[in-house]
C-alpha positions, -999 to 999 in steps of 0.1 A, spaced: -756 482 750 -775 515 754 -798 525 725 -797 561 714 -824 583 700 -810 590 665 -832 607 640 -849 582 617 -837 600 585 -802 588 593 -814 552 593 -818 530 563 -842 502 552 -815 482 534 -786 485 559 -809 482 589 -822 449 577 -787 436 572 -776 448 607 -807 433 624 -800 399 608 -764 399 619 -774 409 654 -798 380 655 -772 354 644 -741 369 660 -751 389 691 -716 387 705 -701 401 673 -675 373 670 -681 366 633 -663 392 611 -672 377 578 -691 402 555 -728 401 547 -735 397 510 -765 414 494 -769 396 461 -788 414 434 -776 390 406 -754 410 383 -740 430 413 -733 419 448 -725 441 478 -702 428 505 -710 447 537 -686 449 566 -697 433 599 -690 466 617 -693 501 603 -713 533 606 -723 553 637 -703 543 668 -713 547 704 -696 581 707 -712 594 675 -747 583 684 -743 598 719 -732 631 703 -761 632 678 -787 624 705 -774 653 727 -773 678 698 -809 671 688 -819 671 724 -804 706 727 -825 717 698 -857 703 713 -850 717 748 -841 752 737 -864 764 709 -861 801 719 -824 802 725 -794 807 703 -775 774 699 -739 771 689 -716 742 681 -680 748 691 -670 732 658 -683 704 636 -704 679 657 -687 650 639 -667 647 607 -697 642 583 -710 670 561 -746 656 561 -749 657 598 -734 691 602 -754 706 573 -786 693 589 -777 709 622 -770 742 604 -803 741 587 -820 737 620 -804 770 632 -772 758 650 -743 781 644 -706 770 643 -682 790 664 -650 776 649 -636 754 621 -622 720 628 -587 736 625 -595 760 653 -601 791 631 -626 814 647 -659 819 628 -678 838 655 -659 856 683 -665 842 718 -671 879 728 -704 877 710 -717 849 733 -741 856 761 -746 835 793 -780 824 780 -767 809 748 -764 772 744 -729 759 733 -725 722 723 -690 706 728 -684 682 699 -676 645 701 -638 652 698 -639 672 731 -620 705 734 -590 720 750 -589 732 785 -580 767 772 -611 769 751 -632 755 779 -619 782 803 -625 810 777 -661 799 773 -666 798 810 -652 833 814 -680 844 791 -705 828 814 -712 799 790 -723 765 803 -699 739 790 -713 709 807 -750 704 799 -744 697 762 -709 683 763 -709 654 737 -673 644 742 -669 607 734 -666 586 765 -636 568 749 -618 601 743 -624 609 780 -609 575 788 -577 585 770 -577 617 791 -581 598 823 -553 574 814 -530 603 805 -538 619 838 -531 587 857 -497 580 841 -488 617 843 -495 616 881 -471 587 883 -443 608 867 -446 592 832 -444 614 801 -473 609 776 -467 600 740 -498 607 719 -502 588 687 -522 612 665 -524 640 640 -511 670 659 -538 695 647 -567 671 646 -594 684 670 -592 653 692 -554 654 694 -554 691 703 -578 683 731 -559 653 744 -526 673 742 -542 701 763 -555 678 790 -524 656 791 -499 684 795 -516 694 827 -504 662 843 -471 655 826 -447 662 796 -463 654 762 -450 646 727 -471 638 697 -460 612 670 -480 609 638 -468 575 626 -442 548 629 -416 569 611 -418 596 638 -420 569 665 -387 555 652 -371 589 655 -384 592 691 -371 558 699 -336 569 686 -337 598 711 -347 574 739 -318 551 731 -294 580 731 -287 577 693 -301 612 687 -296 642 709 -318 670 723 -311 694 695 -324 668 670 -355 662 692 -364 699 693 -360 703 656 -377 671 645 -406 674 669 -410 712 666 -444 722 679 -452 686 689 -441 687 725 -454 705 756 -437 736 770 -405 728 790 -402 693 776 -366 680 783 -358 649 764 -329 642 787 -353 636 817 -388 634 802 -381 603 781 -370 582 810 -406 571 818 -435 571 793 -467 556 782 -485 557 748 -521 569 743 -538 576 710 -562 597 690 -590 572 691 -596 572 653 -560 562 644 -552 527 632 -553 506 664 -526 482 651 -503 511 644 -508 525 679 -500 490 693 -469 489 671 -458 523 683 -463 512 719 -442 481 713 -415 502 697 -414 525 727 -412 495 751 -384 480 732 -364 513 732 -369 514 770 -356 478 773 -326 486 752 -319 517 774 -326 504 808 -327 466 805 -356 441 803 -357 437 841 -364 474 846 -388 480 817 -420 481 839 -405 511 858 -400 530 825 -430 520 804 -466 522 813 -492 498 799 -519 518 783 -534 492 759 -568 495 775 -573 530 760 -578 517 724 -613 525 712 -633 493 708 -654 508 679 -624 519 659 -608 485 665 -639 466 655 -644 486 623 -608 481 613 -608 444 620 -641 440 601 -627 459 571 -596 436 571 -620 406 570 -640 422 543 -608 428 522 -597 392 527 -631 380 513 -622 398 481 -640 421 457 -636 438 424 -636 473 439 -642 491 472 -664 520 480 -659 538 514 -684 564 524 -678 592 548 -666 628 554 -634 636 537 -620 651 569 -628 619 589 -596 603 602 -611 569 609 -627 567 575 -594 576 558 -577 547 576 -603 523 562 -595 537 527 -558 531 533 -565 495 543 -587 488 512 -566 505 486 -537 481 493 -557 452 478 -582 467 452 -593 499 434 -609 519 462 -631 550 460 -637 573 490 -669 593 485 -691 615 506 -723 601 491 -739 587 459 -739 621 443 -702 616 435 -711 593 406 -739 590 381 -727 562 358 -700 535 355 -681 559 333 -668 584 360 -666 589 397 -654 618 418 -636 606 449 -611 618 475 -574 610 475 -564 606 511 -527 610 502 -529 642 482 -559 655 502 -579 664 471 -608 653 451 -600 635 419 -620 620 390 -616 585 377 -630 572 344 -644 538 337 -642 530 374 -670 504 375 -668 471 355 -706 471 348 -702 451 316 -685 422 334 -711 408 358 -713 396 385 -695 426 401 -685 423 437 -685 456 456 -668 460 490 -690 486 508 -684 501 542 -683 535 559 -667 555 587 -679 559 623 -696 592 616 -715 582 584 -753 577 584 -763 543 571 -788 560 548 -759 571 526 -750 535 519 -786 528 509 -783 555 483 -750 540 469 -766 506 467 -798 518 450 -779 539 424 -756 511 413 -784 485 412 -804 509 389 -778 503 362 -790 467 359 -826 464 347 -824 426 352 -813 430 389 -834 415 417 -858 439 434 -845 451 467 -872 431 486 -859 399 470 -823 406 477 -831 413 513 -853 383 518 -826 360 532 -818 386 559 -854 392 568 -860 355 571 -831 352 596 -844 381 617 -879 365 617 -866 331 627 -848 348 657 -881 364 668 
C-alpha cells in the first residue's frame, strides 16, 4: 500500500513500535487479536487496526504539501480537514484559514476569495453547490482536493445505480459533511433519501411494503429526501450506500432489510430487478477498525479508553461498541485526566463532556486497559495516554523494557 508523507510529530515511538511488529508478523492483517504492552501493574491492550486511515493520511499529505508549495499565498480550508482538533489546530497555526464550520456555517464569505487563493477541499468532500460557487469566484477546486477515495467510490456507485433508474438510500447522519456531499452528488443521478439507523430504515421498509403511505413518508423523512421524491414510484427500485464512517454492520443490516422489503413487495424471483447490490462501497478501513475493536472487546479489559475528536463519527461508533461491555471513556487526549480520581470525557449520547470520579482502578493491579482511536487521530496522542497512566506506578517497567518483545519481533523479521 502507498506510503504517505505524514509529519513526524503525528507519529509515536510506542505505537509505531507495536505497529511495526504486527506488520512483521501479520502482513496480511488477518490476525485481529490485540497487542499487549505489559508494564507490570498496568497492561495496555492495543487494537490491531486503528488511527490514521488511507483517506486521512492522503488528506494530511496534500494539506501540508499545499503549505510547502504556496508560501506567499493565502490558503483556506473549506472546513475542518478531518475531525481531529489537534490536526486542525496545527493547520491554523501554520496560517490556514477555515471558510466554514463542519455544519456548513460560513466563517469567511466566499466573496472575499480571489482567484490566486488556495482552497483545500477536506477529506469528506463537498457538495456540488459549494464546488460551483467556489468556481464562480475563480477558485481552483481540483489541485488540493483531499476527498477520500472511498467517499468518491460511494459517489460513483450512487451515480451508477442512479443511471440505472434506482433510487439511492444513504445510510448516514443527514447533516454530517460527508453525507451532505454524498446527498448532493447522488441527487444529480436519481432520487435520494437518507436513513440514520435501523429504526428509520424500518419505517422506510414499511413504506416500501405499502404499510405506510406517502403522507407518512413526507412527514417522517422531512428534509431527508431529494426534491420531487415520490415514494409511490421512487421506492420501486433502490440501492443502499453509506457515509463511510458509519458502522459497517449496520449498513449491511439496513441493506438486508431493504432487500427483504423488496422481496415481500415484488417476490423473491424479481428482487434483482428492484434491489441493487452495493456491498462493495463499504470502506475497508472503517470495517477493519470496527472488526479489530470487536476482537479487542472480546479479549476483555477493566476499562476502555478511546481517543479522537468529539465530532468524529467513526470514533463515536467505536465508543458505542466498547461501552456495551465495559466502562469506556472517550477523550481528545491525555489532558482530559491527571489522576485516577477524575476524568473528563465525552458522552456520545448526550453530546456533551462529562466528569467521572474514581474512574481508574489503580489500587487493584494489574489493570487491563483497552486502548484504541479513531481514523483521524494521530498515534502520538495514544503515546501520551500510555505514558501518563504508567507514571502513576513507580514500580512499572521502563518503556524500553515493555516494548522489548515488539522490537525483538521486528528485528527477527529484518
